[in-house]
Backbone bond lengths (Angstrom), bond angles and torsions (degrees), N, CA, C in turn:
res aa  C-N    CA-C-N  psi(-1)  N-CA   C-N-CA  omega(-1)  CA-C   N-CA-C  phi
1 F - - - 1.479 - - 1.529 106.34 -
2 F 1.294 116.08 138.92 1.433 123.91 168.76 1.422 115.99 -147.57
3 C 1.231 121.15 159.79 1.531 121.62 -178.82 1.539 106.98 -127.62
4 V 1.278 114.39 134.46 1.496 120.81 174.85 1.513 107.32 -77.64
5 S 1.284 116.65 116.51 1.453 119.83 -178.80 1.521 116.11 -93.36
6 A 1.387 117.92 -28.58 1.392 121.35 -179.62 1.553 110.29 -156.57
7 R 1.301 117.19 153.38 1.477 121.69 173.48 1.491 105.88 -117.54
8 Q 1.279 117.28 120.51 1.482 122.79 176.29 1.489 109.91 -120.81
9 Q 1.368 110.89 162.52 1.486 116.77 171.97 1.526 109.32 -104.15
10 K 1.333 115.13 126.39 1.428 118.62 178.16 1.546 106.94 -97.06
11 V 1.296 117.76 124.01 1.464 121.62 -178.27 1.558 108.60 -93.18
12 V 1.320 114.44 125.06 1.435 120.60 177.89 1.482 107.10 -112.67
13 Q 1.317 123.82 123.43 1.486 126.93 -175.07 1.529 105.68 -101.67
14 Q 1.298 111.00 135.92 1.458 121.35 169.77 1.541 104.94 -113.42
15 N 1.268 119.41 100.63 1.460 120.74 -174.35 1.549 110.61 -75.68
16 Q 1.250 111.18 153.66 1.509 122.91 170.83 1.595 112.10 56.99
17 W 1.295 114.56 66.57 1.472 118.01 169.72 1.490 108.13 -63.04
18 Q 1.273 116.11 127.03 1.528 123.71 -177.28 1.498 108.96 -123.07
19 P 1.304 119.12 75.34 1.491 117.55 174.20 1.506 113.16 -67.78
20 T 1.379 111.62 148.77 1.392 114.88 178.93 1.546 109.19 -110.88
21 R 1.317 116.87 -14.94 1.548 122.56 177.94 1.535 108.60 -132.16
22 V 1.319 114.70 105.95 1.451 122.72 173.80 1.576 108.19 -124.72
23 N 1.290 114.88 136.41 1.478 116.10 173.16 1.499 107.05 -103.40
24 V 1.377 114.20 155.57 1.362 122.06 -176.15 1.528 110.31 -125.89
25 L 1.315 117.62 127.21 1.488 118.18 167.76 1.480 109.03 -105.02
26 W 1.355 115.01 134.58 1.486 118.46 -173.70 1.563 101.91 -128.80
27 D 1.332 112.74 114.85 1.437 121.19 175.55 1.535 108.72 -78.70
28 A 1.419 117.49 110.39 1.432 122.21 -174.10 1.493 109.53 -107.40
29 S 1.350 116.52 34.55 1.472 120.44 177.71 1.549 112.69 -77.19
30 G 1.262 117.07 167.98 1.450 121.57 -171.88 1.530 111.35 -72.32
31 S 1.356 117.75 -16.66 1.495 118.42 178.53 1.465 113.54 -81.27
32 R 1.333 119.74 -1.48 1.513 125.92 -177.76 1.483 107.50 -110.56
33 L 1.310 118.82 79.00 1.511 122.65 -177.39 1.507 110.34 -95.03
34 H 1.275 119.29 -27.47 1.525 122.12 -171.54 1.557 106.14 -116.45
35 H 1.305 115.98 109.00 1.441 119.73 178.25 1.510 115.04 -141.59
36 A 1.364 116.15 30.95 1.395 122.95 177.84 1.566 111.37 -60.14
37 K 1.323 116.81 -40.96 1.492 117.30 178.22 1.470 113.49 -67.82
38 E 1.308 116.92 -31.20 1.506 119.56 176.40 1.561 111.61 -69.14
39 L 1.323 115.59 -37.29 1.410 119.29 178.57 1.555 110.77 -70.35
40 E 1.358 114.46 -39.04 1.496 119.94 170.96 1.485 113.90 -57.92
41 L 1.377 117.86 -38.83 1.432 121.50 179.63 1.541 109.58 -65.19
42 L 1.328 117.56 -43.47 1.446 120.64 177.01 1.525 111.58 -58.85
43 R 1.326 119.58 -44.22 1.449 126.38 -178.95 1.472 110.06 -65.18
44 Q 1.307 118.74 -39.30 1.485 121.68 -179.02 1.577 109.53 -74.27
45 L 1.321 115.75 -36.64 1.460 117.04 173.85 1.499 112.97 -67.38
46 D 1.303 116.93 -27.32 1.471 119.92 178.56 1.531 109.16 -62.36
47 G 1.312 117.75 -35.21 1.467 121.52 179.01 1.522 111.41 -72.40
48 Q 1.293 117.83 -26.11 1.427 121.38 -179.21 1.591 111.95 -92.99
49 W 1.256 115.03 -28.99 1.460 122.26 -177.12 1.588 111.49 -121.22
50 P 1.338 118.20 58.79 1.403 119.40 -172.86 1.555 118.00 -61.22
51 A 1.370 114.44 -16.46 1.442 117.95 179.57 1.476 111.51 -96.93
52 A 1.316 122.27 1.47 1.455 126.91 -175.24 1.531 111.21 -71.86
53 A 1.375 112.99 123.28 1.471 116.34 178.09 1.551 101.34 -141.15
54 G 1.341 118.47 170.76 1.477 121.82 -176.83 1.503 112.48 172.22
55 Q 1.283 112.04 -149.72 1.451 119.05 178.65 1.566 110.92 -127.48
56 L 1.332 110.88 143.70 1.458 118.26 179.13 1.516 108.65 -105.80
57 V 1.305 118.06 128.60 1.470 124.22 175.69 1.565 105.66 -110.67
58 I 1.248 115.88 119.85 1.478 120.37 175.52 1.501 107.98 -99.13
59 V 1.350 116.52 135.36 1.447 122.47 -177.38 1.476 111.04 -122.49
60 R 1.287 116.89 125.13 1.464 123.66 167.50 1.585 102.39 -120.44
61 E 1.346 114.16 -119.69 1.497 116.87 176.52 1.506 111.62 -60.95
62 K 1.366 114.95 -35.97 1.419 120.83 174.15 1.515 108.87 -142.41
63 A 1.345 116.70 170.66 1.445 119.83 -178.92 1.539 111.86 -78.33
64 E 1.292 116.53 136.65 1.459 122.21 -176.29 1.567 103.20 -87.60
65 A 1.291 117.06 169.75 1.484 122.32 179.51 1.455 109.78 -63.48
66 P 1.341 123.47 141.54 1.417 124.32 -179.21 1.532 111.16 -61.99
67 L 1.374 115.69 143.70 1.481 123.23 172.03 1.481 108.68 -116.14
68 A 1.319 113.74 137.34 1.495 118.15 179.52 1.552 109.76 -79.46
69 F 1.321 113.71 144.68 1.553 117.91 171.27 1.551 106.70 -134.51
70 H 1.316 114.26 152.10 1.432 121.38 -175.34 1.491 112.77 -110.09
71 S 1.358 120.88 -5.83 1.427 123.06 171.89 1.534 108.72 -159.15
72 L 1.330 116.94 154.56 1.423 122.43 -178.36 1.567 109.47 -72.16
73 G 1.300 115.79 -30.35 1.517 119.63 177.57 1.490 107.93 -67.87
74 E 1.337 120.02 -49.59 1.447 124.88 174.91 1.547 111.71 -50.87
75 L 1.319 113.93 -46.19 1.421 121.07 -179.62 1.551 112.25 -61.73
76 A 1.382 114.27 -42.10 1.453 118.10 -178.25 1.551 107.54 -63.91
77 D 1.374 116.03 -40.34 1.522 116.94 -179.02 1.571 110.02 -61.56
78 Y 1.299 113.59 -40.34 1.494 117.85 -178.50 1.554 108.09 -67.11
79 L 1.307 118.53 -45.45 1.457 119.47 -176.59 1.533 114.08 -64.29
80 E 1.337 114.95 -31.17 1.448 122.31 -177.68 1.550 110.01 -58.62
81 S 1.303 119.91 -32.06 1.418 124.41 -177.35 1.538 112.29 -94.88
82 L 1.352 119.84 -4.39 1.347 123.64 -173.38 1.581 113.32 -79.84
83 P 1.299 119.84 120.67 1.513 117.14 -179.37 1.506 111.73 -68.75
84 C 1.322 112.60 144.17 1.481 122.17 173.77 1.506 107.64 -102.76
85 D 1.340 117.40 114.00 1.478 120.64 178.16 1.540 108.76 -157.87
86 G 1.321 115.53 164.65 1.420 122.62 179.62 1.542 114.60 83.67
87 A 1.314 115.18 -167.29 1.411 123.62 -176.73 1.551 107.58 -90.72
88 S 1.395 113.93 -178.05 1.432 120.54 -175.30 1.528 107.31 -131.79
89 G 1.395 118.48 113.58 1.445 121.77 178.17 1.533 109.65 -109.90
90 L 1.333 114.16 86.85 1.493 118.17 -177.35 1.576 109.83 -92.15
91 S 1.263 119.35 -28.83 1.477 117.11 -170.84 1.600 111.79 -69.83
92 R 1.279 117.68 -19.63 1.509 120.07 -178.72 1.521 111.00 -86.16
93 L 1.298 118.59 -5.46 1.454 123.00 -177.18 1.552 110.77 -63.63
94 Q 1.315 116.07 145.08 1.410 123.86 172.94 1.503 105.70 -126.30
95 L 1.303 121.43 102.37 1.445 122.56 -178.14 1.540 108.85 -88.06
96 D 1.381 115.49 121.43 1.454 121.68 -170.48 1.599 106.99 -86.22
97 S 1.314 114.87 174.38 1.478 120.59 -178.79 1.451 112.70 -109.81
98 D 1.328 121.31 26.98 1.442 121.84 178.92 1.528 114.35 -87.95
99 C 1.377 112.25 33.50 1.494 117.45 178.88 1.520 105.45 -151.67
100 E 1.350 114.63 174.35 1.439 121.11 175.29 1.515 115.59 -81.37
101 A 1.314 116.20 -26.21 1.459 123.29 177.14 1.527 109.86 -165.88
102 W 1.289 114.09 161.23 1.461 122.79 169.32 1.487 111.96 -107.68
103 L 1.279 117.63 137.95 1.498 122.03 170.11 1.539 104.63 -108.34
104 F 1.344 115.82 116.23 1.434 121.06 -167.07 1.593 108.57 -115.03
105 F 1.328 115.22 104.15 1.477 116.72 -172.14 1.530 104.00 -104.79
106 S 1.347 115.90 119.13 1.478 120.17 -175.21 1.549 107.73 -168.12
107 D 1.334 113.64 165.19 1.510 117.63 172.95 1.470 108.77 -96.84
108 G 1.348 117.67 -4.67 1.487 122.51 179.68 1.437 113.47 69.80
109 L 1.332 121.58 15.90 1.409 124.04 175.23 1.521 111.99 -94.79
110 D 1.347 118.45 95.21 1.397 124.41 179.66 1.610 107.29 -82.74
111 T 1.314 113.16 116.36 1.391 118.87 -174.56 1.572 110.22 -104.24
112 V 1.362 117.43 4.41 1.441 122.50 179.20 1.552 110.21 -102.21
113 L 1.356 115.90 -61.58 1.481 120.33 177.84 1.551 107.22 -140.31
114 P 1.297 115.25 146.61 1.499 116.21 175.43 1.485 109.67 -76.55
115 G 1.374 119.13 160.19 1.409 125.96 179.17 1.544 111.93 126.55
116 L 1.377 111.26 167.94 1.432 119.53 -179.95 1.536 111.50 -92.86
117 P 1.302 119.75 150.07 1.446 119.92 169.12 1.600 110.61 -65.32
118 Q 1.242 116.65 153.99 1.459 118.58 168.37 1.446 114.81 -68.64
119 A 1.301 117.69 111.22 1.452 119.58 -172.99 1.584 110.24 -80.77
120 A 1.329 110.14 152.90 1.473 120.20 -177.50 1.557 107.97 -80.11
121 A 1.247 118.75 175.90 1.454 124.87 171.93 1.515 110.91 -88.74
122 V 1.305 115.77 20.59 1.513 119.52 178.43 1.570 104.01 -129.37
123 P 1.316 116.51 161.23 1.479 118.93 -178.72 1.489 111.37 -59.39
124 V 1.403 113.72 141.39 1.427 119.17 171.65 1.525 107.21 -119.73
125 Y 1.353 116.89 105.03 1.357 121.80 -178.90 1.528 106.56 -87.37
126 T 1.364 118.52 125.92 1.460 124.36 -177.19 1.518 112.25 -104.03
127 F 1.266 116.90 142.77 1.538 123.46 -175.12 1.537 107.62 -141.03
128 T 1.320 113.29 137.60 1.457 119.24 164.77 1.562 112.52 -141.27
129 S 1.276 116.68 152.66 1.446 121.38 171.39 1.559 110.65 -126.62
130 Q 1.359 109.89 11.84 1.506 115.69 179.95 1.514 112.52 -86.60
131 V 1.266 119.44 136.22 1.506 120.65 179.52 1.497 109.80 -64.55
132 A 1.345 120.57 -41.89 1.382 125.79 177.74 1.572 105.85 -93.42
133 H 1.393 115.09 114.32 1.388 118.45 -178.93 1.544 109.94 -153.73
134 N 1.299 116.06 162.30 1.525 122.08 175.39 1.528 107.08 -96.82
135 A 1.349 116.46 88.92 1.441 120.00 -178.85 1.494 108.73 -65.24
136 N 1.304 119.59 -36.87 1.482 120.22 -179.14 1.486 113.00 -60.03
137 L 1.338 120.65 -44.57 1.405 120.82 177.92 1.490 112.63 -68.10
138 L 1.326 117.94 -42.20 1.455 121.15 -178.29 1.543 111.27 -67.29
139 S 1.318 117.41 -38.94 1.528 122.00 174.78 1.481 109.86 -65.44
140 L 1.307 119.35 -48.57 1.490 122.00 -174.67 1.534 111.17 -60.17
141 L 1.330 111.23 -44.97 1.533 117.12 -178.34 1.525 110.72 -60.46
142 A 1.382 114.03 -43.40 1.474 116.31 -179.09 1.530 110.48 -67.48
143 E 1.405 115.14 -46.17 1.472 118.74 -178.26 1.514 115.01 -60.35
144 Q 1.346 117.24 -34.40 1.467 123.56 -179.70 1.513 110.01 -63.35
145 T 1.283 117.99 -21.88 1.500 123.74 -173.73 1.513 109.04 -113.93
146 Q 1.306 122.42 14.34 1.447 124.60 177.98 1.545 111.66 65.80
147 A 1.301 116.51 26.35 1.480 123.07 177.88 1.521 112.59 -110.35
148 S 1.328 115.74 -159.77 1.517 120.36 -176.78 1.480 108.38 -138.20
149 F 1.394 116.38 155.54 1.401 126.99 171.50 1.515 107.05 -103.14
150 F 1.367 115.92 132.14 1.482 122.67 -179.86 1.523 108.18 -117.28
151 N 1.269 120.63 114.33 1.520 124.53 170.81 1.485 104.23 -92.18
152 L 1.348 115.16 109.33 1.453 123.35 -179.44 1.436 116.03 -68.63
153 N 1.363 119.77 -5.33 1.379 124.23 171.94 1.532 114.75 -86.82
154 R 1.357 111.99 -8.38 1.452 121.93 175.35 1.541 115.27 -114.80
155 W 1.294 113.51 -23.78 1.511 120.67 -179.56 1.508 107.30 -109.68
156 Q 1.325 115.04 142.73 1.489 121.76 171.30 1.545 106.23 -79.67
157 V 1.350 117.98 146.27 1.464 120.25 -179.17 1.502 110.80 -55.07
158 P 1.345 121.24 -48.84 1.479 118.78 -174.63 1.604 109.86 -62.68
159 E 1.372 120.11 -28.04 1.395 121.26 176.81 1.545 111.62 -66.80
160 V 1.320 116.74 -39.61 1.398 122.88 178.80 1.578 111.05 -67.93
161 V 1.306 117.57 -37.65 1.395 123.06 178.67 1.575 107.40 -63.78
162 E 1.300 116.02 -48.45 1.427 122.93 178.86 1.624 110.98 -58.62
163 A 1.271 117.75 -42.75 1.416 123.14 177.30 1.522 111.23 -62.49
164 L 1.306 117.89 -41.21 1.423 123.10 -175.49 1.606 110.65 -76.85
165 V 1.230 119.70 -36.54 1.455 120.99 -177.36 1.549 113.88 -80.56
166 T 1.386 114.29 -18.68 1.474 120.75 176.24 1.434 110.95 -109.43
167 I 1.329 116.52 99.61 1.450 124.47 -179.66 1.525 107.50 -81.19
168 T 1.343 117.20 136.48 1.469 118.90 170.21 1.481 109.56 -127.79
169 R 1.313 115.92 152.27 1.452 121.51 175.73 1.520 107.61 -139.78
170 T 1.301 118.05 158.00 1.408 121.95 178.92 1.538 111.58 -117.39
171 T 1.345 114.89 148.22 1.417 119.25 173.84 1.492 108.82 -131.65
172 P 1.314 122.38 143.00 1.433 124.24 -172.79 1.607 106.16 -71.89
173 K 1.250 114.76 137.84 1.438 119.98 174.99 1.516 111.48 -124.66
174 L 1.306 117.23 124.86 1.478 122.71 -176.63 1.553 106.24 -102.23
175 E 1.320 112.89 125.18 1.565 118.16 176.03 1.486 109.65 -92.31
176 C 1.301 117.56 132.96 1.488 119.93 178.40 1.534 109.46 -113.12
177 Q 1.300 117.63 158.16 1.386 119.47 176.96 1.531 110.92 -61.40
178 G 1.249 121.77 150.93 1.393 125.13 177.72 1.518 111.75 88.49
179 G 1.301 117.10 4.71 1.497 121.13 172.35 1.524 111.35 86.85
180 E 1.346 121.92 -3.48 1.469 120.36 174.36 1.477 112.27 -77.64
181 S 1.313 116.02 147.59 1.456 116.02 175.30 1.588 106.75 -133.22
182 T 1.283 110.78 149.52 1.436 118.15 -179.14 1.562 105.30 -133.93
183 H 1.303 116.47 138.56 1.516 123.74 178.25 1.535 104.12 -94.82
184 R 1.289 114.40 121.33 1.481 125.26 176.45 1.475 113.22 -141.47
185 S 1.301 115.72 160.18 1.498 116.20 173.23 1.519 110.55 -72.75
186 A 1.279 117.74 167.95 1.479 122.13 -175.57 1.532 109.36 -71.00
187 T 1.354 117.51 -20.54 1.457 118.43 179.08 1.538 116.58 -90.68
188 Q 1.356 117.47 -3.56 1.433 121.12 -179.47 1.501 110.62 -89.61
């Protein structure tokens, strides 16, 4: 006979996530004119993830054909010269799972059709540095994929980099009388 006296979450850290394949969605609509913090984030991530490569999807009224990139620093340089104009069609997006994660840069303001993009079976980390943005859409998209939304007006870029490179997960821990502990799922 034993009695469960407390249920705690044990945090296990896996330091220095080093993805080699990340895809980037870049909202290039006219409502996104200020993105220096987002470009700085890509450059700082390049220092942490030197092997990260993937595909860039640019979205205006619709998604453009994916473009390959070989480093996040190279990608930031390319995006710096990209004009932001037109509408934003986010709801028609289908994010595939051919990567370890998506980095989704947008204000979340879909001016074509309301709705959420079809999320991948991989984490979709969402970012904005726009004062006017749809935090509900960006948060929901991230949460549906076990990821996070980062408002770069509230987070410093180095803090976001640290959060991204340090992955944490939780496992339920059941404490038993007598000091013994057993790891089990919540349904056991």
